N, C-alpha and C positions, 0 to 999 in steps of 0.2 A: 046242906047239899054240897058235896065235894065233886068238883068237875075237873078232870084231868084229861088232856088230849093225847098225852104220851106217858107211858108208864114211868114213874120216877124210880130209877134204879141206882141213883147215887145221892150222896149227901150234898146238900146245898149249903155253902158257907154264907151265913148272913151275919152282918155286924150290927143288926138292929133286931130287937125282939119286940113283937107287937103283942100287947095284951088287950084283947077286946073284952070290954066289960059289958056283958049282957047275960041274961038269964040262960041257964044251961039248956032249956027247952027250945030256945031260938037257934036257928041255923044261920050260917054264913056261907058264902060261896068263895071257893078258891079255884082260880083258873091258872094253869101253867102254860107258858108260851115256849118252853124249852130253855136250857141253860139255867140262868138265874132269874128269869123274868116271870113275875107272878102278878096277878090281879086279885085283890080281895074285895069283896062286896060285903059290907057288914049288915047285920039285921036291920039297922036303921037306914040303909041305903047309901052309906058313904062308900066311895070307891078309892082304893089305895093301890098304886102300882109300885112294885119293888123291882129295882134294876131293870127297867124296860128296854132290854136289848131284844128288839122285835124284828124290825125290817131287814136287818142284815144277819139275823140269827139263822143258821142252817137248820136248827131244830124246830123253829116255829113253823107250824103248818101254813102252807101258802094262803089259805083262806083267812088266816088270822093276821096277815102282815099289813093289811090296810088299816092304818092308824085312825082313820076317820070313823071306823066302825066300833072303836072302843067305847064311844059314848062319853058320858060324864066322868070326869076324873077330879077328885077332891085333893089328893095328895100323891106326890111321887117321892119315894125313898130311894136314895142312891147309897149303896153300902160302901163303895170305894171307887177310885178313879180309873179303873181299867175299862177299856172300850166295850168289853162284853158285859159290863154292868151299867155303865153310863148310858150306852145305847141311844135311844131316841128321847132321852129326858128333856133336852132343851126344846126340841120341836113340839113335844107333847105339852110342855108347860106353856109354850107360846100359843098353841092353838086352843088349849082348854082353859088357860088361866090358872091352872093348878099350881099350888105352892110346891117347891122342891126342898126336901129336907135332906141334909147331908152334913158331913164333918165340916166344922167351921172354916178351917183353912182351905179345904177344897171349894167350899162355897165362895170364898173370896176370889179364887182363881176363875170360877165360872162367871162371876160378875165382872171381873176385870177384863176377861176375854169377850164379854158381851153375849155370852151364851144364855144366861138367866139373870134378869135384873134383880138387884138387892130386894126390891119390894115383893118378889115372889120367892125369895130364898128363906129357908129356916135353917140357920147355921147353928149346930149344937155339937156337944161333945159328951164324953162319958161322965156326966155329972148328975144323973138322975133322970127321971121320966119327964117327957114333954107331952102336952096335949094340944097339938097344933090345929085340930079340926073339931074340937068339942070335948066335953068332959067324959064322953064314953069311949074315946080312943086314947090309949096311953102308949107311948113309944119310948123305949129305953135303948140307948146305944151301949153295946157291950164290947169287951175286948176281943180281938181276933188276931191270930198270928198269920198275917197276910200283908203283902206289899200293896201300895196304892200310889198312883201318880196320875197327873193330868198332863197329857201331851198335846201340844198345839204347834202346828207348822204355819208360820207367817206366810200368807199367800204371796206377798210382795217380794220377800227375800228368800223364800223357800227354806 
């Protein structure tokens, strides 16, 4: 079952490819929150969020901005460090306990800034597939021509 709340009229740049290994007769659910934010529910019930830019996303329908209504989250994938992709990743990981998978260097920055602790980070690179939440979910980071940065303003020094 494919569930979209707004018509997808543009290409979404993803730096991760998800290969869901399941029988063709089984369905999965894809929910779009606008911009780059997606929720995938696999046939086995695993929930993966990609670039969860939800609460401050002008494209996310108002009724979907309440993060507490997302339910169970098994994995959060962050494709790159721009705010409209990082979004609510840290808060969702904190409240759900979900692991956050991202580029290794960016993961180090997230941990150093106290956004996501190392024990909830899956830091990986373009070196082949990973299976972070079971043998039926395979994730491969691929090359993308796009910038990425993590910006932090120290509250004490501004």
